[in-house]
Structure formats: structure tokens, C-alpha cells
N, C-alpha and C positions, 0 to 999 in steps of 0.2 A: 424614353421615359413613359411609363404606363400610368394613365389617369383613369380612375373608375368614375364614369359618368353617373351611373346609378349603383352606388355601393350597397347592394342588397346583401345582407348576411347569408352565408352559405350553410348555416346551422340547420339541422333538421328538426321537425317537431314544432312545438308551440313557440319556440324561440324565433324560428324563421318568420312566423306570422306576426309576431310582435315587432320584429325588425322591419318587415314590409309595411306594417301599419304606421310605424314611426316615420319611415321614409315618405309614405303617402301624405302624412300630416304635414311634413316639412314642405312638400311640393305644393299642396293646397294653400299653405300659409304664404308661400312665395307668390303664388298666382293672385291671391287676394290682396297682398301687399302691393304687388305691381299694379293691379287695377286701381287701388286707392291712389297710388302715386300718379297714375295717368289722369285720374279725375282732377287731382289738384293742379296738374300742369295744363290740361286742356279745358276742363270744365265738366260739370256733372251732366249737362244737357246734351252733350255730344257722346252718346253711349257707343255708337259704332266705331268712332274714331278712337275713343278710349280703349275699346277692346283690341283694336289693331295695334295701338301703342303698347298695350300690356305685354304682347308677345316678346318684343326685343328687351323690354325692361326685365321680364321674367328670366329670359335666357341669360342676360348679363348678370343679374343677381345670383342665379343658380350657379353660373360659371365661377363667380367669385367665391361662393360657398364651397364648391368642389375643389377649386384650386387651393383654398385655405386649408381644407382637410388634407389634401395631398402634400402641401408644404409642411404641415405638422408631422405627417407620416415620414416624409423624407428627413426632417430634422431628427426625429427619434431614431430612424435607421442609421443616420450618420453618427449620432451620439453613441449608440450601442456598438457600431462598427469601430469607432475610434477607441472605445473603452473595452473592446473585447478581451484583450489580454488581461487587463486589470480584473474584469469580472470573472474570467476563467480562473485566474490565480486565486481569487477570493473563494470560488467554489472548490478549487483544489486544496486550499488551506483548510476549509471546513471538512473535506473528505480526509485530509491528512490528520487533522485533530481527532476525528473519529477512529482512524486506523491506529493512531498513537495510543488512544485509550484502550483499544482492543489489545495492542501489543503489551501494554502495561499489565493487563489482566493475565495474558499468557505468561509474561515474565514472572509474575507473582506465583502463578501455579507451578512453573518450573522450579522456582526457588523453594517452594514448599515441598515439592516432590524430591528435590535434591537433599533437603534437610532431613526428610523422613525416609531415608533409604531402608528398604526392607532387609533385615538381617535374618538369614535362615536360622531356625532353632537348632542350636548345637548341643543343648542339654536335654534332648528328648530321651526319656527313659521309657522303654516299652512297658506297657501296662501288663502286669502279671495276669495270667489266665485265671479267671475267677472260678471256672468250673471245667471239668474235664469234657473234652468234646464227646458228643454222643456217637457212639459206635453202632453202626448198623449191624444187622444180623449177619451180613456177609463177613464183616470184620471179625466176628467171633471165631471164624474158622482159621484166621491168620495165625501163624506160628508166633510164639512169644518173642523170639529174637527180632522178627520183622517189626513188631509193635515197638519194641525198645529202640530200634533204629529210627523209626519215624519220630518218636518223642525226642531222641537226641538231635535229629535234624532240626526240629522246631526250636529247641533250646539254643542251638548254634546260630540259627537265623536271628533269633531275638537278641542274642549276645552281640552279633556283628552289626546290628542295625545302628546303634549309637556311634561306633567308629566310622561307619559309612557316612552318616549325616555330618559328622565333624569334618571328614575329609572333603565333602561337598562344600561345606562352608569355607574351608581354607581355599579350595580351588576358585570359588566364586569371588572371594576377597582378593586373591592374587590377580584374577582376570580383571576385576574392577580397577585395581591399582594400576595394572599395565595399561588399561584403556585410558585412565585418567592421566597417566604420565605421557602417553602418546598424544593426547589432545592438548596437554599443556605445552609439550615441545612444539607442536604445530602452531599453537597460538603465539608462543614466543617468537617463532620465525616470522609469522605474519606481522607481528608488531615491529620486529626488527626491519622487515621490508618497508613498512609504513614510515618508520623514522628515516631510513636511508633515502627514500624517494623524495621526501619533503625537506630534508636537511639542507640541500644546496640552494634552496630558493628563498632564503631569508626569513623563515618563520621563527618566531620567538619560542623560548622554552615552554611557556605557558600554552602557546598555540599547538606545538607538537604534542604536548601532554594531552590537550583536549582532543586532538585528532585520534591519538592512540586509545583513549578511553572510549570514544565513540565507536571505533573499530572493534574494540573488545566487546562492547555491548551488542554490536551487530552480529558478530560471529558466535557469541556464546548463547544469546537468547533470540537471535533473529528479530530484534526489535529496534525501534527508533524512539527515543524520548526527546521531546523538545525542551531540553534543559541545558542548552549550551551556555556555560558560565563564562567562557572566554570567547569573545567574538573573533572569528578568523578573518583578518583583514585581507583584502584582495591583493595578490602579488602578481608576478609576471606569468604565472601559469595560465593556460587557456582552459576554457570550459571542457574541451575535449580531453585534456590531461586528467582532469578530475573525474570525468566519466570513465575513462580507461582504468584509472586507479580503482574506482568502485567495482567495475566489472572484474578486474583481476582478483580482488578480495572475494567478491561474491561467487566467482567460479570455483574457488577452493571449497566452498561449503554449499554449493547449489542453492544460493539465495535467489528468490524471485526478483525479476527486474523492477517490479513496482516498488518493492521494499528498498531496492538499491536507489531508485530515483528519489524516494522520500529521504533516504539517508543523505544523498548529495545535496538536496535542497535545504535540509535543516542544518547540516554542518557547514556547507560552503554557500551560505545565503548571499554573500556579497557578490558572488559570480552569477547566481541564478535567480535574482529577485525579479527579473522581467521575463523569465523563461517558464513555460508551462511544463507541468510534471509529465504530461503525456509525450511531449517532445523529447524530454530527457530519457524517458523509458524506451523510446524507439531508437535512440542514438547512443546507447551505452558502449557499444562495441565499435571502435574506429581503428581501421588498419591502414587507411590511405592518408598520406600527409606526413608532415614532420612534427613530432610532438616530443615533449620532455618525458612524459610517462607513456610508454607504449604498451600495447596489449601483450600479455605474457601469461599463457595458461599454466606454466610451471614455475611460479615465482619462488616456491620453496626450494626446488632443486637448483634454481639459478641464483639463490641468495649468495653463495660464496663469490660468484663472478661479480655480482652487484657490489659487494663489500670491497672487493679488489678495485673496482672501478671508482667507487666513491672515496674510499679511505686509502687507496694505494697499497693495500696489503691483502693477503689471503688468509683468513682465519681458518684454523684447523679445529 
């Protein structure tokens, strides 16, 4: 146990001198007080004896003062140590709220971008040539048939421009529709996987719907919103099962571990109310041990096997 006999501040500059002066004032006060007490005990006429008695009185009083400060310091240290998790969770919650607000702004921007899809102009009509191109002196020597061929080529190019742009618009539309269909099929399989892994563990219909909606928001907008309308009650699943589930989902969309940790804390708060976000972030991927939900990097490809295992049939 370390006790500071002379707790002089370590700060530099004027603050150090102020601290030193304050400490000197305390010591002088204790010496004067000890001398006054010695005079009351022995008598004012015995100065030498009073001075000798002042020394042990000063040492005892100053020792009580230092021990009192040390006791206060130890009490504060014990308090903060015992409440470390709660204080860290409070800080994590504040950081999480700030991150949620940021994700809300990102989600809003993505929604606005999705609604305002740029459509290529398909009704572009080439502007007619207002004036004849200037012909240099060298062009005057060209034969008339060459000039007519050049003019015909320009007319054909202007005539083919509109169909070319229309075809580009059709191709872009088909490509966007194919991509949208592919993403929708992927999301449907992710939600199917979500339902199947939680279905055997006694979750209610409302809880399963809440989990699917949270997963949909996570994978579509990479965001977490603290608006869980149905509280997910704690079941037999372990924390590791839920972390493995979050990692399986996030791996399909390359979602950051910090976002996945906040997703787990917000959705499954009953399991993680006393767990720090940083701990969850470091332990999302668990392969050693026996768990109900295991790490699977290819949950989409293995979905038919999961359906056969859970439902006793193989969907085609």
C-alpha cells in the first residue's frame, strides 16, 4: 500500500508552485497548532519543553491528515473499480447513441438516393446543325462526292444517336432490375436463415418478426436504430450463440465488427446488459465449444441443409 507522505502536485508551471505553497501552509498550520496544544498541556512558561513536545504532536497530527487523504483516495478507487462496468457501459451507450444518430442520417441519405434514381435521357433529340461547318481552304479542293459522303455520314450518326441512347437506357434498366432481384433473393435467404436458427428456441411470433426487421435494417442500410418495439426476452441461447449469429450475417455483407456489436447489444439487451461493447466486438467469432448457432461462412449455400434439419424436408 503506497502512502504519499508529502503529496506535492506533479503539475508543471504556476500550478506546481500553488500546490507547494498550499502544502507548506498546511505544515506550518500543523506546527503552530501542535505548539499551541503543547502550551496548553505543559504551560506557556516552559518553552523548551513545549517545543520538544510539539514534534510528536505534529508528527501524529500530520500522520492522521495523510492517512485520512489516503483513505479517501482508496475509497474513491474502490468505488470506481466496483462500478467500472457500469461506467463503461454508460460511456458505450453514449457512444452508441451518437453512432445511431449518424446511422440514421446515413439511412436517410440512402433512402433519398434510392428514391431519386437517375434515369438516363431516352428522348434526346440531336440538335440540328444551325450553320454549315466552315470549310477550310484545303477542303475546297476535295471532290464533290467526298463532301457528300461526309455529310451523309454526319446525318447517319445524328440519326443513330437517339436509338443508341434508348438502348443504353434499356440495358441500364435491365441491369438495375437484375441486381435488385439478386439482392432481394439474397435478403430473403438471410431472413429465412434468421427465422430457422431462432425458431427452435421458444421465441414468440412478435420476437421473431422483431429480429427479422432488425436484420433487414442492418443488411440493407448497415445501420442500427434503437427502436426495439418488442423486447426480446432471454431464452436458453448463450451469448456466444448470438455473437456467432451476428458474425454469420455480417460476413455476408462485410459489415464492420463495431456495428455488429452495437446490433447485438441493442437487439439482445437481456443477454448483454452487463457486457461491454468492446468485449463483444473482440469475441464475435467463436469456433471452439458447443453452441446452438455455429460459425458458418456460407449460410446461403447451406440453407437447404438447415431447412432439412429443422423442418425435416428439403425444399427445392
